[in-house]
C-alpha positions in Angstrom: -108.5 -0.6 -23.4 -107.0 -3.7 -21.8 -103.4 -4.1 -21.0 -103.1 -6.9 -23.6 -104.7 -4.8 -26.3 -102.3 -1.9 -25.5 -99.3 -4.2 -25.7 -100.4 -5.6 -29.0 -100.8 -2.0 -30.3 -97.3 -1.0 -29.3 -95.9 -4.1 -30.9 -97.7 -3.4 -34.1 -96.4 0.2 -34.2 -92.9 -1.1 -33.7 -93.2 -3.5 -36.6 -94.8 -1.1 -39.1 -92.8 2.0 -38.1 -89.2 0.8 -37.6 -87.9 4.4 -37.9 -89.2 5.0 -34.3 -86.2 2.9 -33.1 -82.7 4.1 -32.8 -81.1 1.4 -35.0 -81.8 0.0 -38.4 -83.9 -3.1 -38.9 -81.3 -5.3 -40.7 -83.8 -7.9 -41.8 -84.7 -7.3 -45.4 -86.1 -8.9 -48.5 -82.7 -10.5 -49.1 -82.6 -12.2 -45.7 -82.9 -16.0 -45.6 -84.2 -17.9 -42.7 -84.3 -21.7 -41.9 -85.5 -23.7 -38.9 -84.4 -27.2 -37.7 -87.8 -28.7 -38.4 -91.3 -27.5 -39.3 -94.7 -28.3 -37.7 -97.5 -28.4 -40.3 -97.2 -25.3 -42.5 -95.7 -22.9 -39.9 -92.6 -22.3 -41.9 -89.5 -20.3 -40.8 -90.2 -17.3 -43.1 -93.2 -16.4 -41.0 -90.8 -15.2 -38.3 -89.5 -12.3 -40.5 -92.7 -11.5 -42.5 -93.4 -8.3 -40.6 -96.8 -9.6 -39.6 -98.7 -8.5 -36.5 -100.3 -11.8 -35.5 -98.9 -13.6 -32.5 -101.1 -16.7 -32.4 -100.6 -19.8 -34.4 -104.0 -19.3 -36.0 -102.9 -15.9 -37.4 -100.6 -17.6 -39.9 -97.7 -15.3 -38.9 -95.7 -17.5 -36.5 -93.1 -20.2 -37.2 -93.2 -23.6 -35.3 -90.6 -26.4 -35.2 -91.7 -30.0 -35.5 -92.8 -32.4 -32.8 -90.5 -35.1 -31.3 -87.3 -33.1 -31.5 -84.4 -33.0 -28.9 -83.2 -29.6 -30.1 -84.7 -26.8 -32.1 -83.2 -23.8 -33.8 -84.1 -20.8 -36.1 -81.2 -19.5 -38.2 -81.2 -16.1 -39.9 -78.8 -15.2 -42.8 -78.5 -11.4 -43.3 -76.4 -12.0 -46.4 -73.5 -9.8 -45.2 -71.8 -8.9 -42.0 -73.4 -6.2 -39.9 -72.7 -4.6 -36.6 -75.5 -6.0 -34.4 -76.9 -4.1 -31.3 -80.0 -5.9 -30.2 -82.3 -8.7 -31.2 -86.0 -8.5 -30.5 -88.0 -11.7 -30.2 -91.8 -12.0 -30.2 -93.3 -15.3 -29.1 -96.8 -16.8 -29.4 -99.3 -15.5 -27.0 -102.3 -17.7 -27.5 -101.8 -20.4 -24.8 -103.8 -18.9 -22.0 -101.3 -17.0 -19.8 -98.0 -15.1 -20.1 -96.2 -18.0 -18.2 -97.6 -20.7 -20.4 -97.1 -18.7 -23.6 -93.3 -18.5 -23.1 -92.8 -21.7 -21.2 -91.2 -23.5 -24.2 -88.7 -20.7 -24.7 -87.1 -20.9 -21.2 -83.4 -21.7 -21.3 -82.9 -20.7 -24.9 -79.7 -19.2 -26.2 -79.1 -16.4 -28.8 -76.0 -17.2 -30.9 -73.9 -15.5 -33.6 -71.5 -17.1 -36.0 -67.8 -16.3 -35.9 -66.1 -19.3 -37.5 -68.2 -21.3 -35.0 -71.5 -20.7 -33.1 -70.9 -18.5 -30.1 -73.4 -17.3 -27.5 -74.2 -13.7 -26.9 -77.1 -14.5 -24.5 -78.6 -17.4 -22.6 -81.9 -17.2 -20.9 -82.0 -17.9 -17.2 -85.6 -17.0 -16.4 -87.0 -19.3 -13.7 -89.5 -21.8 -14.9 -92.3 -20.2 -12.8 -91.7 -16.7 -14.3 -92.8 -15.6 -17.8 -90.2 -14.3 -20.3 -91.2 -10.6 -21.0 -92.6 -10.1 -24.5 -91.3 -8.5 -26.6 -87.9 -9.7 -25.5 -85.0 -7.4 -26.4 -81.7 -9.1 -26.1 -78.3 -7.3 -26.5 -75.9 -9.0 -28.9 -73.2 -6.5 -29.8 -71.3 -8.4 -32.4 -70.2 -8.3 -36.0 -71.8 -11.2 -37.8 -73.9 -12.3 -40.8 -75.7 -15.2 -39.0 -77.9 -15.2 -36.0 -79.4 -18.4 -34.4 -82.1 -18.9 -31.7 -81.3 -22.3 -30.2 -82.8 -24.5 -27.5 -82.4 -28.0 -26.2 -84.5 -27.5 -23.1 -88.0 -29.0 -23.0 -90.6 -27.2 -20.9 -91.9 -28.8 -17.7 -95.1 -29.8 -19.5 -93.5 -31.2 -22.7 -91.4 -34.2 -23.5 -89.9 -32.5 -26.5 -88.2 -29.2 -27.5 -90.1 -26.5 -29.5 -89.6 -23.0 -30.9 -92.7 -21.0 -31.7 -91.4 -17.6 -32.8 -93.8 -15.1 -34.4 -91.4 -12.3 -35.3 -87.6 -11.5 -35.1 -86.1 -8.1 -35.5 -82.3 -7.6 -35.7 -81.3 -4.0 -35.0 -77.9 -2.5 -35.8 -75.8 -0.7 -38.4 -73.4 -1.5 -41.2 -69.9 -2.4 -39.9 -67.9 0.6 -38.9 -71.0 2.5 -37.9 -72.5 3.3 -34.5 -75.3 5.1 -32.7 -78.9 5.8 -33.5 -78.1 7.4 -36.8 -75.6 4.8 -37.8 -72.8 7.3 -37.8 -69.6 6.3 -39.4 -66.6 5.7 -37.2 -63.5 7.6 -38.2 -60.9 6.3 -40.7 -58.5 5.7 -37.8 -60.9 3.5 -35.9 -59.7 -0.1 -35.5 -62.7 -1.2 -33.4 -66.1 0.5 -33.8 -68.5 -0.4 -31.1 -72.2 -0.2 -32.1 -73.1 1.9 -29.1 -69.9 3.8 -28.0 -68.3 4.4 -31.3 -64.6 4.0 -31.7 -63.0 2.2 -28.8 -59.7 1.3 -30.3 -57.5 3.2 -32.7 -55.5 1.9 -35.6 -51.8 2.2 -35.3 -50.6 5.8 -35.6 -54.1 7.3 -35.1 -55.2 9.2 -32.0 -57.9 11.5 -30.7 -61.1 10.9 -28.9 -62.6 9.3 -32.0 -59.3 8.2 -33.6 -59.8 10.8 -36.2 -56.3 12.3 -36.2 -52.8 11.0 -37.0 -50.5 10.7 -34.0 -47.7 13.2 -34.0 -45.1 12.9 -36.8 -47.4 10.8 -39.1 -49.6 11.8 -42.0 -51.6 10.6 -45.1 -55.0 9.1 -45.3 -53.9 6.0 -43.4 -51.4 7.9 -41.2 -48.9 5.6 -42.9 -46.2 8.1 -43.9 -43.9 9.6 -41.4 -43.5 13.4 -41.2 -40.1 14.7 -42.2 -37.5 15.0 -39.4 -36.7 18.4 -41.0 -39.8 20.2 -39.6 -38.6 22.9 -37.1 -38.8 22.4 -33.4 -39.8 18.8 -33.8 -43.3 20.0 -34.9 -45.7 17.6 -36.5 -46.7 18.1 -40.1 -50.0 18.5 -41.8 -51.7 15.1 -41.3 -53.2 15.1 -44.9 -50.3 16.4 -47.1 -47.4 16.2 -44.7 -46.4 19.8 -45.1 -44.2 21.2 -42.3 -45.8 24.2 -40.5 -44.3 27.4 -41.8 -40.8 26.4 -42.8 -38.1 23.8 -42.9 -35.0 23.3 -40.8 -31.9 25.0 -42.3 -30.5 22.9 -45.2 -33.8 21.6 -46.5 -36.6 22.8 -48.7 -39.8 21.6 -50.4 -43.4 21.3 -49.2 -42.6 18.5 -46.8 -38.9 19.5 -46.3 -37.6 16.4 -47.8 -35.1 18.0 -50.3 -31.6 19.0 -49.4 -30.3 22.4 -50.5 -28.3 21.9 -53.7 -26.4 23.9 -56.3 -24.1 25.6 -53.9 -26.9 26.7 -51.6 -27.3 26.1 -47.9 -29.0 27.2 -44.7 -32.4 28.6 -43.9 -34.7 28.3 -47.0 -31.5 27.5 -49.0 -30.9 31.2 -49.3 -27.2 31.3 -48.7 -24.5 30.5 -51.3 -21.2 28.9 -50.8 -19.5 30.5 -53.8 -16.2 30.9 -51.9 -15.9 27.1 -51.5 -14.0 25.1 -54.1 -16.4 24.0 -56.8 -19.2 25.6 -54.7 -19.4 22.4 -52.7 -20.4 22.8 -49.1 -22.5 21.3 -46.3 -26.2 21.9 -47.1 -26.9 22.8 -43.5 -23.9 24.8 -42.1 -22.3 25.9 -45.4 -18.9 24.5 -44.3 -16.8 23.9 -47.4 -16.2 20.3 -48.5 -12.9 20.8 -50.3 -11.6 24.1 -48.8 -11.9 27.7 -49.8 -11.3 29.4 -53.2 -8.3 31.7 -53.4 -8.4 34.7 -51.1 -10.8 33.2 -48.5 -10.4 31.5 -45.2 -12.4 30.4 -42.1 -14.8 27.5 -41.6 -17.3 28.9 -44.0 -14.8 30.6 -46.3 -16.4 34.0 -45.8 -13.3 35.7 -44.2 -10.9 37.4 -46.5 -7.2 36.6 -46.2 -5.6 39.2 -43.9 -2.3 40.4 -42.4 -0.7 40.8 -45.8 -1.7 37.3 -47.2 -3.6 36.3 -50.3 -4.3 33.4 -52.6 -5.0 29.7 -52.0 -5.3 29.0 -48.3 -3.8 32.5 -47.8 -0.3 31.0 -48.1 1.1 33.9 -50.2 2.4 37.1 -48.7 2.4 40.6 -50.2 5.3 41.9 -48.2 6.6 43.9 -51.2 3.4 46.0 -51.3 3.3 49.3 -49.4 2.0 48.5 -45.9 1.6 44.9 -47.0 -1.8 45.9 -48.4 -2.9 43.8 -51.4 -5.9 42.2 -53.0 -6.8 39.1 -50.9 -7.4 37.0 -54.0 -4.7 37.8 -56.6 -2.2 39.7 -54.5 -2.1 42.9 -56.5 -0.9 45.8 -54.4 -3.5 48.3 -53.3 -1.2 51.4 -53.1 1.9 50.3 -55.0 5.2 48.6 -54.3 7.7 49.3 -51.7 11.1 50.7 -52.8 13.0 48.5 -55.2 10.1 46.5 -56.5 7.9 46.8 -59.5 5.2 44.9 -61.5 1.5 44.5 -60.9 2.0 42.3 -57.9 5.4 44.0 -57.0 7.1 40.6 -57.4 10.0 41.9 -59.6 13.1 43.8 -58.5 13.8 47.1 -60.3 15.5 46.5 -63.6 19.3 46.8 -63.7 20.5 50.4 -63.3 17.4 51.4 -61.4 16.3 51.5 -57.8 14.0 53.0 -55.1 10.4 54.1 -55.3 8.8 53.1 -58.5 12.3 52.2 -59.7 12.7 55.9 -60.5 16.3 56.2 -59.2 19.3 55.5 -61.5 22.6 54.1 -60.4 24.5 55.6 -63.4 27.7 56.6 -61.5 28.3 53.0 -60.3 30.8 51.0 -62.2 28.9 48.9 -64.7 25.8 50.9 -63.6 25.1 48.1 -61.0 23.5 49.1 -57.7 21.2 47.7 -54.9 17.7 47.8 -56.3 16.3 49.1 -53.0 18.8 51.6 -51.6 20.8 52.4 -54.8 24.2 51.8 -53.2 26.7 50.6 -55.7 27.6 47.0 -55.8 31.3 47.7 -56.8 33.4 50.8 -57.5 32.2 54.2 -58.5 33.0 55.6 -61.8 36.0 58.0 -62.0 35.4 61.3 -60.3 32.5 60.0 -58.1 32.3 58.9 -54.6 29.9 58.3 -51.7 27.6 55.4 -50.9 25.6 55.8 -54.1 28.5 57.3 -56.1 26.6 60.6 -56.4 29.3 62.8 -54.8 31.8 64.5 -57.3 35.4 64.3 -56.1 38.3 67.0 -56.4 41.7 66.3 -58.1 44.9 65.9 -55.7 47.9 68.2 -56.8 50.3 67.6 -53.9 51.4 64.0 -54.2 50.0 62.6 -57.3 48.6 65.1 -59.6 47.5 62.4 -62.0 45.7 60.3 -59.4 42.3 61.1 -57.9 41.3 60.1 -54.5 39.2 57.0 -54.7 36.0 56.5 -52.9 35.3 53.7 -50.5 37.3 51.3 -48.5 39.2 49.9 -51.5 40.4 53.3 -52.6 41.7 54.3 -49.1 43.7 51.1 -48.8 45.3 51.6 -52.2 46.4 55.2 -51.2 47.9 53.8 -48.0 49.9 51.2 -49.9 51.2 53.8 -52.4 52.4 56.2 -49.6 54.2 53.4 -47.8 56.1 52.4 -51.0 57.1 56.0 -51.6 58.5 56.4 -48.1 60.5 53.2 -48.4 62.0 54.3 -51.7 63.0 57.8 -50.4 64.9 56.3 -47.5 
């Protein structure tokens, strides 16, 4: 088998079995093709007919017209693709490899991106044949490909294109590799060979498949809550914080503040000793102070040291050992001497004194005495003496049988005055 026959066989296999190549053949039945001019009946569509003939006589090659200063073959893929390579097969029936491709020297391969741009320009010397098939890299996103030349061959006055077959290999946009694998959702620039080479904002990872820290959702467009613990990032799909929320917050993504008089970790603490149960959702510090009987920053400390009530301003100093209920002030073990009532806020009723007001000051004039000690506030009744008028007195028979010795300072002074008057009279 000759070298030329073997080459033709390999080319035929590549045309009829495109799956042997890594990338998809993007030319399809929908593809449209035009050329700048046409020689005889060698129309542009022959360049994408999948034929295996590479001579003009085979009827499978295109040919631009004679007498032209430029020539082009334009292919419309009908949608934008990610192109990898373009394969060109030229006519091979002019006697030698050099002569076969002489008219192709200096051509350019172009793609359209608002204007025609080059992805390749041939620089093969005029005395060297262009290898056939010719595989040219053109890694671009485009819908249109154009083979263009304005360079005549050394043996011609005019410019020609004689292309027998064109293959455009690549994938859909956002795909890469031999299997046309999809680039990740976070890829901003998907290279046909290398995959994702640039991430979208807020995406990261080798293939831009993950949200950067603190972002989530399908497009990594939503920010994780600042209430995730230890500045941890959240679930990149749903935004859930890992495990738990910071104190003061609740909900799957920790966006809800504790409410209803709750605060702290998992909103498990209550601030029911705060006025109106209103407190800071994180620390529990009361917004408007403590309810009666409580004190401290969190209002969790009972009033102490004999105090009770709102802001612990009231004292229970009439309770035994100053021991009382920290909320309402009711005494724990009763009242001290001289006081009565549930909160020991009342003095003993008139005529009573002492512990539980059980003492009576019945020997005091007008039955009036000190509510604590029981000492009379004035004179004792006749026949009684002592501080509390509880000592019975004896009758005097020497000087004044009809007068009894009086108790207290007032009685003593009266006796002295009477004695002095008697002495004066006797003299």
